[in-house]
N, C-alpha and C positions, 0 to 999 in steps of 0.2 A: 473295225470291231474287235475288242480285246476277247481273248480265250482264256478261260479258266480251266484247270484240268482237276478232275477227280481221279485218284489212283484206283486201280482195279481192287485193291484190298479194301480201300475205304468204301467204295461203293457196294462192293460186296457185303461188307459188315452192315451198311444201312439196310440192304435188302434183306439180310439174314435176321436183323432186329425186327422189321417190319414183319416179314413172314412168321418169324416165331411168335410175335405178339398177335397176329391174326389166327394163328393155329392153336394157340394156348388160352386157357381161361385164366386171364389176368386177376389177381387178388389186389385189395387196396392194403394200405399200411397195417391196418389191424388184423389182416389175414382173412377178411370177410369178402365174399363177392359183393361188389358195390351195388348192384342193380337188381339183383334177384336173389331168392333163397335157393341154395343148391338143389334142395330136395324138389323144386318146381321143375327140373329136368331141362329148361332152356335158360341160356345165360346170354343177356343181351349186352354187347359192347358198342358203345357210342364214342366215336372220336371227332374232334373238328377236322375238317378237310382243309389241310395246310401244306401238304406235299403229295406229289404223285412219282411213284416208282414204277418203272416199266422195264420188262425182261423180254427179250426177243427169243423166238423158237424155244421156249421152255416146254417142250412135249417130247413125246415119242415120234420119231419119223415114221414109224409103222401105221400110226393112226391118224396123224395129220400130215398130209403131202403137200401143203402150201405154207407160207409166211404166217406167223402168228405172233402175238404178243399178249403179255400178261400184265395187267396194270393194277396197281394198288393205290388207292386214295386214302391217306391217312394223317395221323397228326405228326408235327414235326418233333424232332428230339428236345426233350423238355429242360431247360436250363436252370429250373429253380433248385436252389440248395437242397430242398427236402427230397428231390427226386433223383434216382440213379441218373447220371448224364446220358446213359445210353437207352433210357426207357422211354419208349413213346408212350403216351398217356392217353387216358379216357375221361370223359366228362359225364355228368348226369344226363341221362338219355329223357326220351319222351315217352312217359308211361301209356299214353293213348296209343301210340303207334307200336309199343310193345305188346299191348293186349291184342291189337289187331293182327300182328304177326303171330301171336300164340293161337289165335282163333283160326288163321289161315291155315296152319299147319297141324292143329288138333281141334277141329271144329265141335266134335262131340266129347272133348276132354277125356280121352282114353288112350291117346298115343304116348302122353308122358305120365307115368306112374310115380307117386312120391317115392323118393329115395332111389330113384333109377335114372338112368340117362346121364346127360352133362353136355348136351349140344350147345356150341357156342354160335351165335348169331351176330355178325357185324353189321351195323348200319350206320348211315349218315343222314343229316338233316339239313344240308346245304342244298339250295335249289341250282340246278345245272341249266345253263343257258345254251351253251354250245361245246361241241368236241370237234377238233381237227386234227387230223393226222397226216403228216407230211413226210416225204422221203428225200434223203440226202445222200450224196456220195461221199468218200473218204476225204475228199478236199472241202466238204460242207457246202457243196454246190446243189441247189435245190433241183430235185428230178421231178416230182410230182406230188399232187396232192392226192393221197389214196384213201381220205374219208369215207368216200361213196362205196370203195371196195371193201370195207371192213363189215364184218359178220359177227354178231354176238355167238359166242361158242362156249359150251360149258361141258366138262366131263364129270362123270361120277367118280370120284376119287377115294371113296371110302367104301367099305364093304356094304354098308347100309345105303349108300347112294344119296346121303343128306346133305353133303356138302355141296353138291351141284344146285340143289333147291336153294339152300340159305345163301349162296353167293350171288343169286340173280334176283333178290328181291326188288320189286318194282314200287315205289312208294311216290305218288305225285306231290305237287306243291302245296296241295289242301291237305296234306299229312293224311292221306288216306292209302292204305295197302292195297294196290291194284292186284297183287299176283306175283308174278315171277317174269323176268325178261325172256321173251321167247327166243329160242334158239334159232339162229339164222336171220333174226332181225337187222335191219340196218340202224345205223347211228340216228338218221333221219326219223325212223319209226319209233325210236326209244325217246327222242326229244320231243315228239309230238304229245306226250303224256305230261311235259313240264314236270319232269321228276327231280326227286332228290337224288343227288350223285351216288353211284353205286359205290360200295366199299371195295369190290374186287371186279374185275371184268376180264374175260378173255376174248381177244379178236382174232379171227382168221381172216385171210385175203385170198380166197379161192380162185380170183382170176389173175393172181401174180406168181411168177415163177417162185419155186422153193428157195432158190438162192438169193433172192430179193434183198434179204437182209444180212447178207455176208459180203465177204471181201471190202470191208470198210463202209459199207453202205449202212445207214442207221436211219430210224424213224423218231420223228418228234411228235409228242402229243400235246396239245393245248387244250385246257379245259377252263371254260369260263363260268364262274359261279356268281350268285347274286352279289350285289354291290360292287359289281365290276372287279371282283377278284379272279386272277387267272393263275392256275397251275400249270407248270410246263415240266415235261420229263422227256428224257432221251435214252434210246437204247443203247447209245454210245457212251464213251467215258468223256466226251468232250460237252462242255456247257459253254454257250456263249454269254 
C-alpha cells in the first residue's frame, strides 16, 4: 500500500482555512450575504460535503480528561479561476430547512431583532449512512474499532452559548429539523434518525485512556454518504 504524506504546515493551512470559513460569515463576490439579509440576524451557510478534517485532543485538558476529536465536514478547496484557490466554497441552501432552523431557535420571532445579531449556522444536506472511527499505531497497524466508544460532546464556546446549539443541528433525511444532537449520544443513536451529516462534531471517548491518541497513535474516520460516497480523514499526517 503506497503512502502519501501531507506536511504539517499544509495540513494546518487546510484546517485553518476550514475553521476560518466556519467561524466567519462569508460574503459572495458582490459583497452580499448569499442566503440571507444581514438584518435577519441568522446567516445560513450550506456547503457540499466533500472532505472531512479531524483534529485530535483540540481541548482544554482541565475540562476533558479523555481522548477527543473535532470533526469538520466541508467543501473541498475550489479550483475554479473565479475563486481564490484557498477559498472553501458554499452553495445555495434549502430554504425550507433554513426556515425550520429559524423557527426552532426563534419560535416566537423575538430572539433576533432586525439590525442586530449576526449568528452563523452551518448545515449540510447530504444523507449520512454510516460513521466508523478506528484506531492505529504509529506503524499504521490496526489497534481497534472505537466507533461504539464515541460520544457526541459540545461545549459552549461563546459568551452567549449559541455556538454549542448551532453546531449540533439534527436534520433527518426527510429534511425535517428534529432539534439538536443530544450530548452523550452514541453514533448508532445519531444514525437512527437517518440524518443529514453534521457540519461540525466533537467526539469524546470516555472509556479510553487520555493518551490514546498520543505517541504516534492516530484515529481514522470514515463517513459514508448517499450515492456510496465516502469521506475519509485522519488525525495523523499520514494518508494511505
